[in-house]
C-alpha positions in Angstrom: 158.5 -60.6 217.5 161.0 -58.1 216.1 164.3 -58.8 214.9 166.6 -60.3 217.6 163.4 -59.8 219.7 165.3 -56.8 219.7 164.2 -54.8 222.3 167.6 -53.8 223.4 167.9 -52.2 226.7 169.2 -48.7 227.1 171.0 -46.7 229.9 168.3 -46.5 232.5 167.5 -50.2 232.4 171.3 -51.1 232.2 171.9 -48.9 235.3 169.0 -50.3 237.1 170.4 -53.7 236.5 173.8 -52.7 238.2 172.1 -50.8 241.1 169.4 -53.5 241.6 171.9 -56.3 241.6 174.1 -54.5 244.2 171.3 -53.5 246.5 170.2 -56.7 247.7 169.4 -58.0 251.1 172.8 -57.4 252.7 172.4 -53.6 253.3 169.5 -53.9 255.3 171.4 -55.8 258.0 174.8 -54.4 257.6 174.5 -51.3 259.9 174.0 -53.7 262.8 177.2 -55.6 261.9 179.2 -52.5 261.5 178.0 -51.1 264.8 180.2 -53.6 266.6 183.1 -51.7 265.2 181.9 -48.1 265.6 182.3 -45.0 263.4 185.7 -46.3 262.4 183.7 -48.5 260.0 183.5 -45.5 257.7 187.1 -45.8 257.0 186.4 -49.3 255.7 183.5 -48.1 253.7 185.6 -45.5 252.1 188.3 -48.2 251.1 185.7 -50.6 250.0 183.9 -47.9 248.0 187.0 -46.8 246.3 188.3 -50.3 245.6 185.0 -51.2 244.0 184.8 -48.0 241.9 188.3 -48.9 240.7 187.1 -52.6 239.7 184.1 -50.8 238.0 186.5 -48.6 236.0 188.4 -51.8 235.1 185.3 -53.5 233.8 184.1 -50.3 232.1 187.2 -50.0 230.4 187.2 -53.5 229.0 183.6 -53.2 228.0 184.5 -50.6 225.4 187.2 -53.1 224.0 185.2 -56.3 224.1 181.5 -55.7 223.4 180.1 -59.2 223.1 178.1 -60.7 225.9 179.8 -62.8 228.8 181.4 -59.8 230.9 184.1 -61.2 233.1 184.3 -64.5 231.0 184.6 -62.6 227.8 187.4 -60.5 229.2 189.4 -63.2 230.8 189.1 -65.4 227.8 190.4 -62.8 225.6 193.4 -62.2 227.9 194.3 -65.6 229.2 192.9 -68.0 226.9 190.2 -70.9 227.0 190.9 -72.5 230.3 191.1 -69.3 232.3 188.0 -68.2 230.4 186.3 -71.3 231.4 187.3 -71.1 235.2 186.1 -67.4 235.3 182.8 -68.4 233.7 182.4 -71.4 235.9 183.2 -69.6 239.0 180.9 -66.8 238.2 178.1 -69.4 237.5 178.5 -71.1 240.8 178.5 -67.8 242.5 175.2 -66.8 240.8 173.5 -70.3 241.8 174.6 -69.7 245.5 173.5 -66.1 245.3 170.2 -66.7 243.9 169.5 -69.5 246.6 170.6 -67.1 249.2 168.5 -64.2 248.0 165.5 -66.3 247.6 165.8 -67.3 251.1 166.2 -63.9 252.2 163.0 -63.0 250.3 161.1 -65.6 252.2 162.4 -64.2 255.3 161.2 -60.5 254.7 157.8 -61.8 253.4 157.6 -63.3 256.8 157.0 -60.0 258.4 153.6 -60.0 256.7 153.1 -63.6 256.1 154.4 -65.7 259.3 154.1 -69.0 257.2 157.1 -67.9 255.1 159.5 -68.1 258.0 158.9 -71.8 258.8 161.3 -74.2 257.0 158.5 -75.6 254.7 157.2 -72.3 254.1 160.7 -70.9 253.4 161.2 -73.8 250.7 157.9 -73.2 249.0 158.2 -69.5 248.9 161.8 -69.4 247.8 161.4 -71.9 245.1 158.2 -70.2 243.8 160.0 -66.8 243.6 162.8 -68.4 241.6 160.3 -70.2 239.3 158.2 -67.0 238.7 161.2 -64.9 237.6 162.8 -67.7 235.7 159.6 -67.5 233.5 159.9 -63.7 233.4 163.5 -63.8 232.2 162.7 -66.5 229.6 160.6 -64.0 227.7 163.9 -61.9 227.0 166.4 -59.7 228.3 164.2 -56.7 227.9 161.3 -58.2 230.0 163.8 -59.1 233.0 165.4 -55.6 232.6 161.9 -53.9 232.8 161.1 -55.8 236.2 164.6 -54.7 237.3 163.9 -51.1 236.5 160.7 -51.0 238.5 161.9 -53.0 241.4 165.1 -50.8 241.7 163.0 -47.6 242.0 160.8 -49.2 244.6 163.8 -50.5 246.6 165.6 -47.2 246.6 162.9 -45.1 247.9 163.0 -46.4 251.5 166.8 -46.0 251.4 166.6 -42.3 250.1 164.0 -41.7 252.8 166.1 -42.7 255.8 169.0 -40.9 254.2 167.0 -37.5 253.6 164.6 -37.4 256.6 166.8 -39.3 258.9 169.5 -36.6 259.1 167.1 -34.3 260.9 166.8 -36.9 263.7 170.5 -37.8 264.2 172.0 -37.5 267.7 175.6 -36.5 267.2 176.8 -38.3 270.3 175.9 -41.6 268.8 178.7 -41.2 266.4 181.4 -40.0 268.6 182.5 -43.5 269.6 185.2 -44.2 267.1 186.2 -47.8 267.8 184.0 -49.8 270.1 185.7 -53.1 269.2 188.4 -54.7 271.1 190.6 -54.6 268.1 193.4 -52.5 266.9 192.4 -49.4 264.6 193.9 -51.5 261.7 192.1 -54.7 262.5 188.9 -52.9 262.9 189.3 -51.2 259.4 190.0 -54.6 257.8 187.0 -56.2 259.4 184.7 -53.4 258.0 186.1 -53.9 254.5 185.4 -57.5 254.7 181.7 -56.9 256.1 181.1 -54.2 253.3 182.5 -56.3 250.4 179.4 -58.6 249.6 177.1 -55.3 249.6 179.1 -53.9 246.8 179.3 -56.9 244.5 177.3 -57.0 241.4 178.8 -53.8 239.9 179.7 -55.6 236.6 176.3 -56.7 236.0 175.7 -54.7 232.8 178.8 -56.2 231.4 177.2 -59.7 231.0 174.2 -59.0 228.7 176.2 -56.2 226.6 175.2 -57.9 223.3 171.6 -57.0 224.3 172.3 -53.3 225.3 172.0 -50.4 222.9 175.4 -49.0 221.9 177.0 -51.3 224.4 180.5 -49.6 224.0 179.0 -46.6 225.4 176.1 -47.6 227.5 177.8 -50.4 229.5 180.7 -48.3 230.9 178.3 -45.4 231.8 175.8 -47.6 233.4 178.7 -49.5 235.5 180.3 -46.3 236.6 176.9 -44.4 237.3 175.4 -47.4 239.3 178.4 -48.2 241.3 178.9 -44.6 242.3 175.2 -44.2 243.3 175.2 -47.4 245.4 178.3 -46.6 247.2 177.0 -43.0 248.1 173.5 -44.5 249.2 175.3 -47.0 251.3 177.6 -44.7 253.1 174.9 -42.0 253.7 172.4 -44.6 255.0 174.8 -46.3 257.3 175.9 -43.0 258.9 172.3 -42.0 259.3 171.2 -45.1 261.0 174.3 -45.0 263.3 173.3 -41.5 264.3 169.7 -42.4 264.9 170.1 -45.6 267.0 172.3 -45.9 270.1 175.4 -48.2 269.4 174.5 -50.8 272.0 170.9 -51.2 270.7 172.1 -51.1 267.1 174.4 -53.9 267.6 171.6 -56.3 268.5 169.1 -55.0 266.0 167.8 -57.5 263.5 166.3 -54.8 261.2 168.1 -51.6 261.6 166.5 -49.8 258.9 163.1 -50.7 260.0 164.1 -49.5 263.6 165.4 -46.2 262.0 162.3 -45.7 260.1 160.2 -46.4 263.3 162.0 -43.6 265.1 161.1 -41.3 262.2 157.5 -41.9 261.6 156.5 -44.7 264.1 155.2 -48.2 263.2 154.1 -47.4 259.8 157.8 -46.7 259.0 158.8 -50.0 260.0 156.4 -51.8 257.7 157.5 -49.3 254.9 161.1 -50.5 255.4 160.2 -54.1 255.7 158.3 -53.8 252.2 161.3 -52.0 250.9 163.4 -55.0 251.8 161.0 -57.4 250.5 161.0 -55.4 247.1 164.8 -55.2 247.3 165.5 -58.9 247.6 162.8 -59.7 244.8 164.5 -57.2 242.5 168.1 -58.5 243.2 166.9 -62.2 242.6 165.5 -61.0 239.2 168.7 -59.3 238.3 170.7 -62.4 239.1 168.5 -64.7 237.4 168.7 -62.5 234.3 172.5 -63.1 234.4 172.5 -66.8 234.9 171.5 -67.4 231.2 174.1 -65.0 229.9 177.3 -66.4 231.7 176.6 -69.9 230.6 175.6 -69.0 227.0 178.7 -67.2 226.0 181.2 -69.9 226.9 179.0 -72.4 225.3 179.0 -70.5 222.0 182.8 -70.6 222.2 182.8 -74.5 222.8 183.8 -74.3 226.5 180.6 -75.2 228.0 178.3 -78.0 226.9 176.5 -77.2 223.7 173.1 -77.1 225.1 173.8 -74.0 226.9 174.0 -72.3 223.6 170.6 -73.3 222.5 168.2 -70.3 222.5 164.5 -69.9 222.7 162.2 -67.8 220.5 163.3 -64.7 222.7 166.9 -65.2 222.0 167.6 -66.5 225.6 169.5 -69.6 226.7 166.7 -72.0 227.5 168.8 -74.7 229.2 171.0 -72.2 230.8 168.2 -70.8 232.8 166.2 -74.0 233.3 169.2 -75.9 234.7 170.4 -72.9 236.7 167.1 -72.6 238.4 166.9 -76.3 238.9 170.3 -76.2 240.8 169.2 -73.1 242.8 166.0 -75.2 243.8 168.3 -78.2 244.7 170.5 -75.8 246.8 167.4 -74.5 248.7 165.8 -78.0 249.3 169.0 -80.0 249.9 169.9 -77.5 252.7 166.6 -76.9 254.1 167.3 -78.6 257.5 169.5 -75.7 258.3 168.0 -72.6 259.9 167.3 -69.7 257.6 170.0 -67.5 258.8 172.6 -70.1 258.9 171.8 -71.3 255.2 171.6 -67.7 254.0 175.1 -67.0 255.5 176.7 -69.9 254.2 175.4 -69.6 250.7 176.4 -65.8 250.6 180.0 -66.4 251.7 180.5 -69.0 249.2 179.1 -66.8 246.6 181.2 -63.9 247.4 184.4 -66.1 247.5 183.7 -67.6 244.0 182.8 -63.9 242.7 186.4 -62.9 243.7 188.1 -65.4 241.4 186.6 -63.6 238.4 187.5 -60.4 239.7 191.0 -61.3 240.1 191.5 -62.6 236.6 189.6 -59.6 235.1 191.6 -56.8 237.1 194.8 -57.5 235.1 193.2 -58.7 231.7 193.5 -55.2 230.0 197.2 -55.3 230.4 197.5 -58.6 228.4 194.8 -57.7 225.8 197.0 -54.4 225.1 200.1 -56.4 225.0 198.4 -59.2 222.6 197.0 -56.5 220.3 200.5 -54.9 219.8 199.4 -51.5 220.7 202.2 -49.0 221.0 200.1 -46.6 223.0 201.9 -46.3 226.2 199.3 -44.2 228.0 196.6 -47.1 227.6 199.1 -49.5 229.0 200.0 -47.4 232.2 196.3 -46.7 232.9 195.3 -50.2 232.5 198.5 -51.1 234.8 197.3 -48.6 237.6 193.6 -49.5 237.7 194.3 -53.3 237.2 197.1 -53.6 240.0 195.0 -51.6 242.6 191.8 -53.6 241.7 193.9 -56.8 241.8 195.3 -56.0 245.3 192.0 -54.9 246.8 190.4 -58.1 245.5 193.4 -60.4 247.0 192.9 -58.7 250.3 189.3 -59.8 250.2 190.3 -63.4 249.1 192.9 -63.6 252.1 190.3 -62.2 254.5 187.7 -65.1 253.6 187.0 -67.8 256.2 188.9 -71.0 255.9 185.7 -73.1 255.5 184.3 -71.0 252.8 187.7 -71.1 250.8 187.7 -74.8 251.3 184.1 -75.1 249.7 184.7 -72.5 247.1 187.9 -74.4 245.8 186.1 -77.6 246.0 183.3 -76.0 243.5 185.9 -74.6 241.3 187.8 -78.0 240.9 184.5 -79.7 240.0 184.4 -77.5 236.9 187.5 -79.0 235.3 185.9 -82.4 234.1 183.2 -80.3 232.6 185.8 -78.2 230.6 187.4 -81.5 229.4 184.1 -82.9 228.6 183.0 -79.9 226.6 186.4 -79.7 224.7 186.1 -83.4 223.7 182.5 -83.3 222.8 182.8 -80.1 220.7 186.0 -81.4 219.0 184.4 -84.6 218.3 181.3 -83.6 216.9 
């Protein structure tokens, strides 16, 4: 092995980590959900897109100041101190666990198009757990190995989306896009609903900040990958949603269980349907790989600072948190098996909603972190503080809107998961101080 096993990842792989983690299972079903609102949903897309880009700018600015691994944890810890840093890392870790369980289940669902066994309860459990195990082994070989898989799967998953965007424009029926608000809600309520629906599809933009210690010239590469990846995904999502709404009549689109596959079938027949189903399969596999890559980094950084149990800081020969990956994947397996009695869709929905809420907590803390870091540094550069305040306040308000819009039961379970971390923090502090 080379020093630091040091195949550090460059801009292309760092960007693929951002794009690959953002483009998961959600986008392949989202057009059907947005069809219940009509073309007014594009206003929601624009607001969500701009809000996400603002948050991406916040993270990219912070990545230039703090270059160590840990992403949101590192920024919150520097700004607020140990406890908020811990809560940020804990919340993000819980989010990743729920995300990985949800994506693994979605992967099994898409595999069911080609292998019906994967859609049964037993098949779902076996396929989901096997996918988690395989990708855990891949990522234990090092960040570069996981990033290599991510680059390949990102290219493969983007191809069907770009195909629909480019070729589908020639099949658009303009009359399908005329209906502005088909819901029974007011315009403002419909826009708010669209923002809530599109939120999960845009999370993951911060992915390149977590393994920044394994990225070449991280102070330059991480912010570039974050901004480039986020803008690319926002553009792909908006165009593809518009094309699909223009290809499929609204009443039919509202009931579609595979809108991208239905759109591809209009363009090129049954072969198109299987092409997109394969794309969705690759998309979920790639997203699962990307989030598994991050689960080791979000536990290792706070452990090195004495805020997580020390065993999370132990690394294997490839400079990867061995226990962080193994324990995370075991907990993901537990989530899958403990809830296997639920239907696939119900389980996926619950896990994704909890994941999204838990991810919003780090976003809230990080949004205003740069302001505090600048104040603590004693910097007299007013321009930096003003820019940090502008982006930070907008990002905070956008995230708070999303928190307020979260379902009550999801907030309840999300808060329970967060509170469960307090004894872990106290234990880690006690053990690390004693020993």
